[in-house]
Structure formats: C-alpha cells, structure tokens
C-alpha positions in Angstrom: -156.3 -190.1 26.5 -154.8 -189.5 23.2 -152.6 -192.0 21.5 -149.3 -190.9 20.0 -149.1 -191.3 16.1 -146.3 -194.1 16.3 -148.4 -196.0 18.9 -151.4 -195.7 16.7 -149.5 -196.8 13.6 -148.2 -199.7 15.5 -151.7 -200.7 16.6 -153.0 -200.4 13.2 -150.2 -202.4 11.6 -150.6 -205.2 14.1 -154.4 -205.3 13.5 -154.1 -205.3 9.8 -151.7 -208.2 10.1 -153.2 -210.2 12.8 -153.3 -213.3 10.8 -149.4 -213.6 10.8 -146.4 -212.9 13.0 -145.1 -209.5 12.5 -141.3 -209.3 12.8 -139.4 -206.7 14.8 -137.6 -205.5 11.6 -141.0 -205.0 9.9 -142.3 -203.0 12.7 -139.1 -200.9 12.6 -139.5 -200.3 8.8 -143.2 -199.5 9.2 -143.0 -197.1 12.1 -139.6 -195.5 11.7 -139.0 -195.9 8.0 -135.3 -195.3 7.3 -134.5 -193.8 10.7 -132.2 -195.8 13.2 -133.8 -196.2 16.5 -133.1 -198.4 19.7 -134.9 -201.4 20.9 -135.9 -199.3 23.7 -138.0 -197.1 21.4 -139.9 -200.2 20.2 -140.3 -201.4 23.8 -141.8 -198.1 24.8 -144.3 -198.0 21.9 -145.3 -201.6 22.6 -145.9 -200.6 26.4 -147.9 -197.5 25.2 -150.0 -199.6 22.8 -150.7 -202.2 25.5 -151.8 -199.4 27.8 -154.0 -198.0 25.1 -156.0 -201.1 24.8 -156.1 -201.9 28.4 -153.6 -204.9 28.4 -151.8 -204.7 31.7 -149.9 -208.1 31.0 -151.5 -209.8 33.8 -152.6 -212.8 31.6 
C-alpha cells in the first residue's frame, strides 16, 4: 500500500530525530511549512504513519 507524501515525511522526520522528543509545533513546521492546519490533520497523519509501520496501538 503506497504511503502519502506527508505520512512519509512524518515517518522520515521522526526516524531522523529518534534521539530526542519532536514537538507538535516542529512537526507542523516540517510537514506543512507555513500553512495553517488543524490538530485533526496531524492526528490523521500519525494514525496513517502508525498503520504504515504496523503499529495498532495494542502495546
């Protein structure tokens, strides 16, 4: 199943910065640049990223 570009960018950023906590604001800046988006947009990308790596949240 193909991964959306924003989901891929989110995964990539989290992997590249796995040695530290990545803030919500940083994610908004990296993924959406100067566009204003809702928290729901971030939640949906996180949900898709978790699905892409097979994390169902059961642990």
